[in-house]
BAGUDREN-718305 format. One record per residue (C-alpha): residue number from 1; x, y, z; residue in one letter. Coordinates in Angstrom, 2 decimals, always signed. Layout:
BEGIN
   pos         u         v         w   code
   NUM         X         Y         Z      A
...
END
This chain:
BEGIN
   pos         u         v         w   code
     1     +0.01     +0.03     -0.03      X
     2     +2.81     +2.44     +0.83      X
     3     +4.46     +1.85     -2.53      X
     4     +1.18     +2.16     -4.34      X
     5     +0.43     +5.46     -2.68      X
     6     +4.00     +6.82     -3.17      X
     7     +3.90     +5.85     -6.83      X
     8     +0.59     +7.51     -7.43      X
     9     +1.67    +10.76     -5.87      X
    10     +5.03    +10.66     -7.72      X
    11     +2.88    +10.55    -11.00      X
    12     +1.46    +14.02    -10.15      X
    13     +3.38    +16.71    -12.09      X
    14     +5.55    +18.86     -9.87      X
    15     +5.36    +16.64     -6.82      X
    16     +8.37    +15.30     -5.01      X
    17     +7.63    +12.35     -2.79      X
    18     +9.69    +11.30     +0.23      X
    19     +8.71     +8.15     +2.03      X
    20    +10.00     +6.42     +5.19      X
    21    +10.62     +2.83     +6.01      X
    22    +12.00     +0.90     +9.01      X
    23    +15.59     +0.21     +8.65      X
    24    +15.06     -3.48     +9.38      X
    25    +12.91     -3.87     +6.36      X
    26    +13.93     -4.14     +2.65      X
    27    +12.13     -1.86     +0.23      X
    28    +11.67     -1.91     -3.47      X
    29    +12.66     +1.10     -5.51      X
    30     +9.81     +3.23     -6.78      X
    31    +10.67     +5.56     -9.59      X
    32    +10.69     +9.19     -8.50      X
    33    +10.27     +8.37     -4.82      X
    34    +13.04     +9.21     -2.24      X
    35    +13.28     +6.68     +0.66      X
    36    +14.43     +7.72     +4.16      X
    37    +15.14     +4.98     +6.72      X
    38    +14.07     +5.95    +10.21      X
    39    +13.45     +3.74    +13.23      X
    40     +9.96     +3.05    +14.54      X
    41     +8.72     +5.98    +16.70      X
    42    +11.69     +8.11    +15.90      X
    43     +9.63    +11.14    +16.62      X
    44    +12.49    +13.53    +15.98      X
    45    +13.17    +12.28    +12.49      X
    46     +9.49    +12.13    +11.73      X
    47     +8.92    +15.70    +12.99      X
    48    +11.91    +17.10    +10.85      X
    49    +10.41    +15.53     +7.78      X
    50     +6.85    +16.72     +8.49      X
    51     +8.12    +20.28     +9.18      X
    52     +9.87    +20.32     +5.80      X
    53     +7.08    +18.81     +3.74      X
    54     +4.21    +20.74     +2.18      X
    55     +1.94    +17.74     +3.18      X
    56     +2.38    +14.72     +5.34      X
    57     +0.45    +11.40     +5.02      X
    58     +0.68     +8.86     +7.82      X
    59     +0.16     +5.25     +6.86      X
    60     -0.30     +3.37    +10.11      X
    61     -2.92     +1.27    +11.94      X
    62     -5.25     +2.35    +14.65      X
    63     -3.86     -0.32    +16.85      X
    64     -2.46     +1.01    +20.14      X
    65     -3.52     +4.50    +18.98      X
    66     -0.46     +4.52    +16.71      X
    67     -2.18     +6.55    +14.00      X
    68     -3.69     +9.14    +16.36      X
    69     -0.32     +9.61    +18.10      X
    70     +1.25    +10.52    +14.72      X
    71     -1.66    +12.78    +13.92      X
    72     -1.29    +14.55    +17.29      X
    73     +2.42    +15.24    +16.57      X
    74     +1.45    +16.69    +13.06      X
    75     -1.06    +18.99    +14.83      X
    76     +1.43    +19.93    +17.49      X
    77     +3.98    +21.24    +14.99      X
    78     +1.28    +22.79    +12.81      X
    79     +2.27    +20.70     +9.77      X
    80     -0.26    +20.10     +7.00      X
    81     -1.64    +16.63     +6.94      X
    82     -3.31    +14.69     +4.13      X
    83     -5.22    +12.58     +6.59      X
    84     -7.77    +13.07     +9.32      X
    85     -7.18    +14.92    +12.60      X
    86     -6.49    +13.08    +15.85      X
    87    -10.03    +13.64    +17.10      X
    88    -11.71    +11.90    +14.24      X
    89     -8.99     +9.15    +14.43      X
    90     -9.70     +8.62    +18.05      X
    91    -13.46     +8.31    +17.48      X
    92    -13.41     +6.01    +14.51      X
    93    -10.43     +4.09    +15.67      X
    94    -12.28     +3.09    +18.91      X
    95    -14.77     +0.52    +17.72      X
    96    -16.79     +0.66    +20.91      X
    97    -17.18     +4.50    +20.81      X
    98    -17.92     +4.36    +17.00      X
    99    -20.67     +1.81    +17.49      X
   100    -22.31     +3.89    +20.23      X
   101    -21.97     +6.90    +17.83      X
   102    -23.65     +5.03    +15.01      X
   103    -26.48     +4.01    +17.37      X
   104    -27.17     +7.59    +18.37      X
   105    -27.17     +8.67    +14.70      X
   106    -29.54     +5.87    +13.71      X
   107    -27.04     +4.19    +11.40      X
   108    -27.46     +0.40    +11.23      X
   109    -24.56     -1.29    +13.03      X
   110    -24.23     -4.39    +15.32      X
   111    -24.77     -3.77    +19.09      X
   112    -21.40     -3.73    +20.86      X
   113    -20.15     -4.39    +24.46      X
   114    -16.77     -4.20    +25.95      X
   115    -15.60     -7.49    +27.50      X
   116    -16.60     -6.95    +31.09      X
   117    -17.91     -9.70    +33.41      X
   118    -21.60     -8.64    +32.91      X
   119    -21.41     -9.39    +29.27      X
   120    -21.15    -13.13    +29.71      X
   121    -24.55    -13.40    +31.32      X
   122    -26.54    -11.33    +28.80      X
   123    -29.59    -13.57    +28.04      X
   124    -30.32    -11.79    +24.69      X
   125    -27.06    -12.90    +23.21      X
   126    -26.94    -16.03    +21.12      X
   127    -24.13    -17.76    +19.30      X
   128    -22.04    -16.98    +17.42      X
   129    -20.34    -13.83    +18.77      X
   130    -17.50    -11.84    +17.23      X
   131    -14.71    -10.78    +19.68      X
   132    -12.18     -8.18    +18.43      X
   133     -9.74     -5.50    +19.68      X
   134    -11.41     -2.28    +20.56      X
   135     -8.49     -0.48    +18.85      X
   136     -7.33     -2.61    +15.91      X
   137     -6.98     -2.94    +12.18      X
   138     -6.96     -5.72     +9.56      X
   139     -9.11     -8.16    +11.59      X
   140     -5.98     -8.94    +13.70      X
   141     -6.93    -10.62    +17.06      X
   142    -10.60    -11.20    +15.80      X
   143    -12.28    -14.49    +16.75      X
   144    -15.67    -16.08    +16.42      X
   145    -17.10    -17.48    +19.66      X
   146    -19.72    -20.31    +19.80      X
   147    -21.87    -21.38    +22.80      X
   148    -20.36    -18.53    +24.99      X
   149    -17.10    -20.22    +25.09      X
   150    -15.14    -17.02    +25.38      X
   151    -11.26    -17.30    +25.33      X
   152     -9.70    -17.20    +28.73      X
   153     -7.84    -13.99    +27.82      X
   154    -11.25    -12.33    +27.20      X
   155    -12.49    -12.37    +30.83      X
   156    -12.83     -9.39    +31.60      X
   157    -11.09     -6.61    +29.68      X
   158    -12.19     -3.33    +28.22      X
   159     -9.75     -3.31    +25.30      X
   160    -11.82     -5.88    +23.40      X
   161    -15.39     -5.74    +22.27      X
   162    -18.05     -8.27    +21.43      X
   163    -20.67     -8.14    +18.77      X
   164    -23.30    -10.67    +17.63      X
   165    -22.33    -12.31    +14.45      X
   166    -24.29    -10.70    +11.49      X
   167    -24.65    -12.57     +8.23      X
   168    -23.89    -10.71     +5.05      X
   169    -21.42    -10.16     +2.24      X
   170    -18.29     -8.45     +3.57      X
   171    -17.77     -5.19     +1.62      X
   172    -15.64     -2.05     +1.72      X
   173    -16.08     +1.43     +0.20      X
   174    -13.28     +3.84     -0.66      X
   175    -14.27     +7.48     -0.36      X
   176    -12.36    +10.75     -0.83      X
   177    -13.59    +13.54     +1.51      X
   178    -12.72    +17.08     +0.50      X
   179    -12.01    +20.13     +2.67      X
   180    -15.72    +20.96     +3.11      X
   181    -16.79    +17.45     +3.85      X
   182    -18.18    +16.57     +0.40      X
   183    -17.60    +12.96     -0.63      X
   184    -16.43    +11.37     -3.85      X
   185    -16.94     +7.57     -4.13      X
   186    -13.83     +5.90     -5.58      X
   187    -15.12     +2.43     -5.50      X
   188    -16.94     -0.34     -3.62      X
   189    -15.21     -3.74     -3.27      X
   190    -15.73     -7.15     -1.89      X
   191    -13.60     -8.47     +0.94      X
   192    -12.21    -11.96     +1.37      X
   193    -12.69    -12.95     +4.96      X
   194    -11.62    -16.41     +6.21      X
   195    -12.44    -18.28     +9.43      X
   196     -9.98    -21.00    +10.36      X
   197    -10.40    -24.08    +12.49      X
   198     -9.59    -22.18    +15.66      X
   199    -12.40    -19.69    +14.83      X
   200     -9.83    -16.88    +14.06      X
   201    -11.24    -14.39    +11.51      X
   202     -8.77    -13.06     +9.10      X
   203     -8.78    -10.54     +6.23      X
   204     -7.30    -12.02     +3.06      X
   205     -7.67     -9.10     +0.62      X
   206    -10.37     -8.24     -1.76      X
   207    -11.70     -7.42     -5.25      X
   208    -12.53     -3.98     -6.56      X
   209    -14.87     -2.89     -7.95      X
   210    -17.62     -5.20     -6.88      X
   211    -20.67     -5.80     -9.11      X
   212    -22.75     -2.96     -7.50      X
   213    -24.47     -0.21     -9.18      X
   214    -24.01     +2.25     -6.36      X
   215    -22.89     +2.59     -2.80      X
   216    -25.55     +1.92     -0.13      X
   217    -26.81     +5.21     +1.32      X
   218    -26.04     +4.20     +4.81      X
   219    -22.35     +3.95     +4.02      X
   220    -22.27     +7.62     +2.99      X
   221    -24.36     +8.52     +5.95      X
   222    -21.81     +6.89     +8.31      X
   223    -19.01     +9.03     +6.83      X
   224    -21.01    +12.16     +6.89      X
   225    -21.93    +11.58    +10.55      X
   226    -18.31    +12.06    +11.69      X
   227    -17.74    +15.72    +10.93      X
   228    -14.10    +16.47    +10.17      X
   229    -13.15    +13.30     +8.29      X
   230    -10.85    +14.34     +5.38      X
   231     -8.82    +12.61     +2.64      X
   232     -8.95     +8.92     +1.84      X
   233    -11.49     +7.20     +4.11      X
   234    -12.56     +3.47     +4.04      X
   235    -15.80     +1.98     +5.32      X
   236    -16.18     -1.72     +6.09      X
   237    -19.87     -2.99     +5.97      X
   238    -21.95     -6.07     +5.51      X
   239    -24.41     -6.22     +2.58      X
   240    -27.55     -8.17     +3.43      X
   241    -29.86    -10.06     +1.03      X
   242    -32.21     -7.16     +1.09      X
   243    -29.49     -4.76     -0.21      X
   244    -29.20     -2.93     +3.08      X
   245    -25.88     -2.20     +4.59      X
   246    -24.74     -2.92     +8.23      X
   247    -21.91     -0.56     +9.03      X
   248    -18.98     -2.11    +10.85      X
   249    -16.08     +0.29    +10.87      X
   250    -14.71     +3.57     +9.48      X
   251    -11.00     +3.51     +8.55      X
   252     -9.79     +7.09     +8.92      X
   253     -6.80     +6.32     +6.60      X
   254     -5.89     +4.66     +3.28      X
   255     -6.81     +1.04     +3.02      X
   256     -5.53     -1.89     +1.04      X
   257     -8.07     -1.03     -1.65      X
   258     -5.81     +1.71     -2.78      X
   259     -3.55     -0.79     -4.53      X
   260     -6.47     -1.93     -6.66      X
   261     -7.89     +1.57     -7.29      X
   262     -4.38     +2.79     -8.34      X
   263     -4.60     +0.24    -11.11      X
   264     -8.03     +1.14    -12.15      X
   265     -7.42     +4.91    -12.51      X
   266     -4.76     +6.53    -14.63      X
   267     -1.53     +7.12    -12.65      X
   268     -1.76    +10.20    -10.43      X
   269     -5.49    +10.52    -10.65      X
   270     -6.40     +9.63     -6.94      X
   271     -3.38    +11.51     -5.66      X
   272     -4.06    +14.55     -7.71      X
   273     -7.70    +14.68     -6.56      X
   274     -6.60    +14.12     -3.00      X
   275     -4.30    +17.12     -3.06      X
   276     -7.05    +19.23     -4.67      X
   277     -9.49    +18.00     -1.98      X
   278     -7.27    +19.44     +0.71      X
   279     -7.35    +22.99     -0.74      X
   280    -10.95    +23.27     -1.55      X
   281    -14.26    +21.68     -2.65      X
   282    -13.79    +19.14     -5.46      X
   283    -17.15    +20.24     -6.84      X
   284    -15.47    +23.39     -8.12      X
   285    -13.15    +21.34    -10.35      X
   286    -13.37    +18.51    -12.90      X
   287    -12.08    +15.96    -10.41      X
   288    -15.48    +14.39     -9.52      X
   289    -15.98    +13.40    -13.19      X
   290    -12.39    +12.04    -13.44      X
   291    -13.05     +9.92    -10.31      X
   292    -15.91     +7.91    -11.91      X
   293    -14.97     +4.39    -12.95      X
   294    -16.41     +3.16    -16.30      X
   295    -19.08     +0.52    -15.90      X
   296    -17.14     -2.06    -17.93      X
   297    -13.85     -1.79    -15.95      X
   298    -12.24     -5.19    -15.12      X
   299    -12.04     -5.81    -11.43      X
   300     -8.63     -5.96     -9.56      X
   301     -8.08     -8.68     -6.96      X
   302     -5.51     -8.21     -4.35      X
   303     -4.18     -9.99     -1.25      X
   304     -4.04     -8.60     +2.31      X
   305     -0.36     -7.54     +1.80      X
   306     -1.35     -5.61     -1.24      X
   307     -0.08     -8.10     -3.83      X
   308     -2.10     -7.84     -7.11      X
   309     -3.36    -11.05     -8.49      X
   310     -2.55    -11.20    -12.32      X
   311     -5.25    -10.65    -14.75      X
   312     -5.04    -11.33    -18.51      X
   313     -4.17     -8.30    -20.72      X
   314     -2.66     -6.12    -17.87      X
   315     +1.06     -5.53    -18.58      X
   316     +1.51     -4.40    -14.96      X
   317     +0.32     -7.77    -13.58      X
END
């Protein structure tokens, strides 16, 4: 995902891209992109780069509030961010708070409880139950519980939540939000979710675009309900047989879908629109028209690590 985003921004005329990577990791060269190796949580090096840059984009998970901590530092030094502010990240990154927020706004979402002792005796709960980190990303640490056989580590703790399992097709929407909160839909995809023999739920990647004519209205309502979301935003939801959406999460950051979208749009299209979205309403430009995928576009399938699955006729596969 980092390489796909860097490559996309590097395709925008007049843009110089500098990206960071942990010194312990190997990195593939991306044409036109300068790579700086800095250690994890080297706040001094990150701050120096952010102060020099015209814009900074943090690619990090919500786990352990990592994303919000970087956002707070950007705000502290008054640097310009291409992402959401720390407040919106704190709300959307906390799955328990976000579920409560959705409920207050009348947005369909599964009921949620933190894993406290009183949860285990709730009579209205029936199997199966989804248990996942309150602050997490990529379905890491998510399990399916049957017959109230909660893992021993789940009794009791407030950093995990439980939700009744809801049937439906796992989907995701990628949305670009401009400086006044107006939304441009980039694409709707289908996620590949697997459950292994130990009931661990894992995200395996997805396909974008899915065969949907439009994005369910409740997905856009969910994004609009969190005032202040900006830039690339992802929404995870379940699509029921009736065509209605059950909203699960808002990702206040780029998601893996970017690697597919970057193949569907001409190079630099999403990045150029993103930069324009930070400076004013996209409606005043031709970007909204350029962000509409043709109806006959061939879907892109990708793995959880961003690896694109080959498709015939694509020289970049």
